[in-house]
C-alpha positions in Angstrom: -32.5 26.3 14.2 -35.0 23.5 13.5 -33.7 20.0 13.1 -34.9 19.8 9.7 -34.7 16.3 8.1 -33.8 14.6 11.1 -36.3 11.7 10.5 -34.5 11.1 7.1 -31.2 11.1 8.2 -32.3 8.4 10.6 -33.5 6.2 7.7 -30.6 7.0 5.6 -28.5 5.5 8.6 -30.3 2.5 8.6 -30.1 2.0 5.1 -26.0 2.3 5.8 -26.2 -0.3 8.4 -27.4 -2.8 5.7 -25.0 -2.0 3.6 -22.3 -2.8 5.5 -24.0 -6.1 6.5 -24.1 -7.2 3.0 -20.8 -6.2 2.5 -19.4 -9.0 -0.2 -16.0 -10.9 0.2 -6.8 -9.8 2.8 -3.8 -9.8 2.0 -4.0 -6.8 -0.1 -5.3 -3.3 1.3 -9.6 -3.1 0.5 -10.0 0.2 0.3 -7.4 2.3 -1.9 -5.3 4.2 0.1 -6.6 2.9 3.7 -4.0 3.8 6.4 -2.4 0.2 7.3 -4.7 -1.6 5.4 -8.1 -2.8 6.6 -6.6 -3.9 10.0 -4.7 -0.9 10.9 -5.9 1.1 14.0 -8.3 4.1 14.2 -6.4 7.6 14.0 -7.7 9.2 16.9 -6.8 8.6 20.8 -9.5 7.1 22.9 -11.8 9.7 24.5 -11.5 7.6 28.0 -8.1 5.7 28.7 -8.5 2.4 30.6 -6.0 0.2 32.3 -7.0 -3.1 30.3 -5.8 -4.5 27.0 -7.7 -3.1 23.8 -8.6 -6.2 21.6 -9.2 -3.7 18.7 -5.9 -2.4 18.8 -4.4 -5.8 17.8 -6.8 -7.6 15.8 -6.3 -11.2 16.1 -6.5 -12.3 12.5 -3.0 -11.9 10.5 -1.5 -8.4 10.7 2.0 -8.1 8.8 4.6 -5.6 9.5 8.0 -4.7 8.2 10.2 -4.0 11.5 13.0 -1.2 10.7 14.6 -0.3 14.2 11.9 0.3 16.6 9.1 0.4 14.4 6.6 -1.4 12.7 5.8 0.1 9.3 2.9 -0.9 6.8 3.3 0.6 3.6 1.2 -0.1 0.4 0.9 1.1 -2.7 -2.0 1.6 -5.5 -1.4 1.9 -9.3 -4.1 2.0 -11.7 -7.0 3.3 -13.8 -9.9 5.4 -13.2 -13.4 6.4 -14.5 -14.8 9.4 -13.0 -18.1 10.6 -14.8 -18.2 14.0 -13.1 -14.7 15.1 -12.1 -15.5 18.9 -11.4 -18.9 17.9 -9.4 -20.2 20.2 -11.9 -24.3 20.8 -11.7 -26.3 17.4 -12.8 -24.1 14.7 -14.1 -21.1 16.7 -15.4 -18.9 15.6 -18.3 -16.7 12.5 -17.7 -13.1 11.8 -18.1 -10.7 8.6 -18.1 -7.6 9.0 -16.0 -5.0 7.8 -14.0 -4.7 7.3 -10.1 -1.4 6.7 -7.8 -2.1 6.1 -4.2 0.6 5.7 -1.8 0.2 5.0 2.1 2.5 4.6 4.9 1.5 3.9 8.8 4.4 3.7 11.2 4.1 2.4 15.0 6.8 2.4 17.8 5.9 1.8 21.3 7.9 1.1 24.7 5.1 0.2 27.0 4.8 4.1 28.2 5.0 5.9 25.4 3.3 5.0 21.6 4.2 6.7 18.6 2.2 6.3 15.3 3.0 8.1 12.0 0.8 8.5 9.2 0.6 9.3 5.5 -1.1 9.2 2.2 -1.3 10.5 -0.7 -3.9 10.3 -3.7 -2.9 11.7 -6.9 -5.8 11.9 -9.6 -4.7 13.0 -13.4 -7.7 13.2 -16.1 -7.6 12.5 -20.1 -10.2 15.4 -21.4 -9.4 18.3 -21.8 -12.3 20.2 -19.9 -11.2 17.5 -16.7 -7.7 18.4 -16.9 -8.4 21.2 -14.7 -9.6 19.1 -11.7 -6.4 17.2 -11.5 -6.2 16.2 -7.8 -3.4 15.8 -5.5 -4.9 14.9 -2.3 -2.9 14.3 0.9 -3.2 13.6 4.5 0.1 13.1 7.2 0.5 13.3 10.8 1.7 11.7 13.9 0.2 11.1 17.2 1.9 10.4 20.4 0.5 9.0 23.5 2.1 8.8 26.8 1.2 6.7 29.9 3.6 6.8 32.7 1.2 5.0 35.2 -2.2 3.9 35.5 -3.3 6.8 37.0 -2.1 9.3 34.2 -2.7 9.4 30.5 -1.7 12.2 27.8 -2.2 12.6 24.2 -1.1 14.6 21.3 -2.1 14.8 17.6 -0.7 16.8 14.9 -2.4 16.4 11.4 -2.6 18.4 7.7 -5.6 17.4 5.3 -5.7 18.2 1.8 -8.8 17.8 0.1 -12.3 19.4 -1.7 -14.6 17.7 1.1 -15.4 14.9 3.0 -16.8 12.9 0.3 -14.4 13.5 -3.0 -11.4 12.0 -2.4 -10.6 9.5 0.6 -14.1 8.3 0.8 -15.2 7.5 4.3 -12.3 8.5 6.9 -13.9 8.9 10.5 -11.3 10.5 11.9 -11.1 13.2 9.4 -15.0 15.0 10.7 -13.6 14.7 14.5 -10.7 17.1 13.8 -13.1 19.3 11.8 -15.3 20.8 13.9 -17.1 23.8 12.1 -18.8 22.1 9.2 -16.9 24.1 6.7 -15.5 21.8 3.9 -17.4 18.8 5.1 -20.1 18.7 2.9 -19.8 18.4 -1.3 -20.8 21.3 -2.9 -20.7 22.1 -6.9 -17.4 23.1 -8.2 -15.7 22.9 -4.9 -12.4 24.5 -3.9 -9.6 22.8 -2.6 -8.6 23.4 1.0 -5.7 22.8 3.3 -6.4 21.9 6.7 -3.9 22.1 9.4 -5.0 20.7 13.1 -3.1 19.9 16.6 -5.2 18.3 19.4 -3.8 17.4 23.1 -5.2 16.3 26.1 -4.4 14.8 29.5 -6.3 12.3 31.5 -6.2 11.7 35.3 -7.7 8.8 37.0 -9.2 8.3 40.7 -10.7 5.2 41.6 -13.7 5.2 39.4 -13.5 8.6 38.4 -11.5 10.3 35.8 -11.2 13.8 34.3 -9.6 14.8 31.1 -8.7 18.2 29.8 -8.1 18.9 26.3 -7.3 21.9 23.9 -7.6 21.9 19.9 -6.7 24.2 16.9 -8.0 23.7 13.4 -6.8 26.1 10.7 -8.5 26.0 7.2 -6.7 27.6 3.9 -8.4 27.4 0.3 -6.2 27.4 -2.7 -8.4 30.5 -4.1 -11.7 31.6 -3.7 -11.6 33.3 -6.7 -11.0 37.2 -7.6 -12.5 39.9 -5.5 -14.6 36.9 -3.5 -14.6 36.6 0.0 -12.2 34.0 1.9 -14.0 31.6 3.6 -10.5 30.8 5.5 -10.6 30.6 9.2 -8.9 28.9 12.2 -10.8 27.7 15.7 -9.7 27.2 19.1 -11.3 24.9 21.1 -10.8 24.0 25.1 -12.6 20.7 26.3 -13.4 19.1 29.9 -14.6 16.0 30.8 -15.5 14.1 33.9 -17.3 10.6 34.4 -17.8 7.6 36.4 -17.3 4.0 36.2 -20.8 2.5 37.3 -19.9 -1.0 35.9 -16.7 -2.4 35.2 -17.5 -1.9 31.5 -19.7 1.5 31.4 -19.3 4.8 32.2 -21.2 8.0 32.5 -19.4 11.4 31.5 -20.5 15.2 31.3 -18.5 17.0 29.2 -18.3 21.1 28.2 -16.3 23.0 25.6 -15.7 26.5 24.6 -14.2 28.1 20.9 -13.3 30.7 19.4 -13.6 31.2 15.6 -11.6 33.7 14.0 -12.3 34.0 9.8 -10.9 36.1 7.1 -14.4 37.5 6.3 -14.6 39.0 9.7 -18.3 38.9 9.8 -18.4 35.0 10.6 -16.2 35.7 13.8 -18.1 33.7 17.0 -17.4 32.4 19.8 -19.6 29.3 21.4 -20.0 26.6 23.7 -20.9 22.7 23.8 -22.3 20.9 26.9 -23.0 17.4 26.6 -23.9 14.0 28.7 -23.4 10.7 27.6 -22.4 7.1 28.3 -19.7 4.9 27.1 -18.0 1.4 27.1 -14.9 -0.5 27.1 -14.9 -3.8 25.7 -18.5 -5.5 25.7 -18.0 -8.6 24.4 -16.4 -7.2 20.9 -18.2 -3.9 20.9 -17.4 -0.3 22.8 -18.7 2.8 21.8 -20.3 6.1 23.2 -23.8 7.9 23.2 -23.9 11.5 24.1 -26.8 14.3 24.1 -26.9 18.1 24.9 -27.0 21.5 23.6 -24.7 23.7 21.5 -24.5 27.6 21.0 -22.4 29.9 18.7 -22.5 33.5 18.9 -21.6 35.8 16.3 -19.2 39.0 17.1 -21.6 40.3 13.5 -24.8 41.3 15.5 -27.3 40.6 12.0 -26.1 37.0 12.2 -27.0 36.7 16.2 -26.9 33.4 18.1 -27.6 30.2 16.9 -28.5 26.9 19.0 -29.6 23.7 18.7 -29.9 20.3 20.4 -26.8 17.9 19.6 -26.5 14.3 20.0 -24.4 11.6 18.3 -22.0 8.6 19.1 -19.3 6.5 17.7 -19.4 2.5 17.6 -16.5 0.3 16.9 -18.2 -3.8 16.4 -15.9 -6.5 15.7 -18.2 -9.3 15.6 -16.0 -11.7 13.8 -12.1 -12.1 13.3 -13.3 -11.6 9.5 -15.5 -8.5 10.1 -14.9 -5.0 11.4 -17.7 -2.4 11.8 -17.3 1.6 12.4 -19.7 4.1 13.0 -19.9 7.9 14.1 -22.9 10.4 14.3 -22.2 14.1 14.9 -23.6 17.4 14.8 -21.6 20.6 14.5 -22.2 24.8 13.5 -20.5 26.0 10.5 -21.0 29.1 8.2 -21.6 29.8 4.7 -21.0 32.6 2.0 -24.6 32.1 1.3 -27.0 35.1 2.1 -30.2 36.5 1.7 -29.7 39.1 4.7 -29.1 42.7 3.6 -25.3 43.8 4.5 -24.3 40.3 4.9 -22.1 38.4 3.0 -22.8 35.0 4.7 -24.9 33.0 7.0 -24.7 30.3 9.6 -25.2 26.5 9.4 -26.1 23.0 10.7 -24.1 20.2 9.6 -25.9 16.4 10.6 -23.0 13.8 9.6 -23.4 9.8 9.6 -20.3 7.8 8.6 -19.8 4.2 8.4 -17.4 1.5 7.3 -17.1 -2.2 7.3 -14.6 -4.5 6.2 -15.0 -8.2 5.5 -13.0 -11.2 4.8 -14.1 -15.0 4.1 -11.3 -16.3 2.6 -7.3 -16.0 2.1 -7.3 -14.3 -1.3 -10.6 -12.1 -1.5 -11.2 -9.3 1.2 -14.3 -6.3 0.5 -15.0 -3.3 2.5 -17.9 -1.3 2.1 -18.7 2.6 3.2 -21.6 5.2 3.3 -21.7 9.0 4.6 -24.3 11.1 4.8 -24.3 14.7 5.4 -27.4 17.0 6.2 -26.9 20.8 5.7 -29.7 23.4 7.3 -28.8 26.9 6.4 -30.0 29.6 9.2 -31.4 32.6 7.1 -31.1 31.0 3.7 -34.1 28.9 2.4 -31.7 25.6 1.4 -31.2 22.6 2.8 -28.3 20.0 1.3 -28.5 16.3 1.6 -25.1 14.7 0.6 -24.3 10.9 0.4 -21.9 8.6 -0.8 -22.1 4.6 -0.8 -18.7 2.8 -1.9 -17.5 -0.6 -2.0 -14.2 -2.1 -2.8 -13.1 -5.7 -3.6 -9.6 -7.0 -3.7 -8.4 -10.6 -4.9 -4.6 -11.6 -4.2 -2.6 -12.5 -7.0 0.4 -13.0 -4.9 1.0 -13.0 -1.4 1.0 -9.2 -1.0 -0.1 -8.1 -4.5 -3.5 -7.8 -5.3 -6.4 -6.7 -8.0 -8.6 -3.9 -6.7 -11.8 -2.8 -7.9 -13.3 0.3 -5.9 -16.4 2.2 -6.7 -18.1 5.3 -5.0 -21.1 7.6 -5.4 -21.6 10.9 -4.4 -24.6 12.5 -4.6 -25.8 16.4 -3.5 -29.7 17.0 -3.6 -30.3 20.5 -2.9 -33.1 22.6 -2.7 -31.6 25.5 -4.4 -31.5 25.4 -8.3 -28.5 24.2 -10.3 -26.9 23.3 -7.0 -27.5 19.5 -7.3 -24.9 17.1 -8.8 -24.2 12.8 -9.1 -21.0 11.7 -9.4 -19.5 8.0 -9.9 -15.8 7.0 -9.5 -15.1 3.4 -10.4 -11.2 2.7 -10.0 -9.5 -0.6 -11.3 -5.8 -1.3 -10.4 -3.1 -3.3 -8.3 -2.5 -2.8 -4.7 0.7 -3.6 -2.9 0.9 -4.3 0.9 3.7 -5.6 2.9 
């Protein structure tokens, strides 16, 4: 498969970086429903566990929590109204509607020095007033747990269970860097017209062993996606992916490491023509703390071999990475780039129900606070989807910003705006959507 559109993606990433750098000005959580507020930790265990303090895990700015037994709780609640210009994501500009929005959120952590337990949960309920939009009332949710175990400096293990209900990566939660990491198939990531809500059940586990400057990591995951309703007589896009991963690396400086990683996957779909097996082999470089920066960059190759002969084998180069940058106590920037192979029900080949796809994803998020009463966050996402046997290319992107003003110590007025656009080469498949939300946010 050709890397069509990749230079355009790079240009979009550059624009995203500029957007994050100019984010305008925390007691109340900025982005609506963000778990743990703007200071909340990432929801994915680190790729490499090190025997050093993590400056990103405990920001130096004020980080309040509600103690309960051995747990530290970070609850928040947003209640407000919204205007959605295209709640159904219909072709074109759609029909707008006013509505209401309620977003409770909770992050809880407990640690004893060996075990660290994290629970998270958020719900995003939207109800529209227009009769034509009432069928698009949504209840999206995300909940799960992370368990980390570190009995000695040489051993580390982690496990995560996650449930996510949404329509696509952009439609409800904006940009959450940990969502795309769990969904490795590209199915359900990119926005489409008239999307179908799906439930994603994910489980991951890994163990790391360190020998001096060398480390080895083994992991496994399962991701099950179940759609609400594909329509009478329509083929189902439901599917489950099982993946095994092995990683080996070497610290060649106190802060930098080289690694190689290989993975095998098996994908089973309700529409059996999509069933496949594949592998991914990459090598890269990563860092622990360098100043207030850390991240990974990787490159390699990936292949997916379909059981159904007409779909054949799909392969492509792959490269990406993730960055966490904390240059100031008031500013945090997170970014990730990834590529994945998936499937689509679209088809132009006789005797087939669909085709394979490749999705290139870029996500950025920045939070900024310059005064005690004011806080802001900016987010950007871009997904480029190409289709193997269909003359179609989709470019979807989102940009959003949130501003909060603290009225009292824990109560703030929050204004949130999100823009979503899908530009498709297929006729009547493009749309735009604007969502403006205004309300009150309570954060302990």
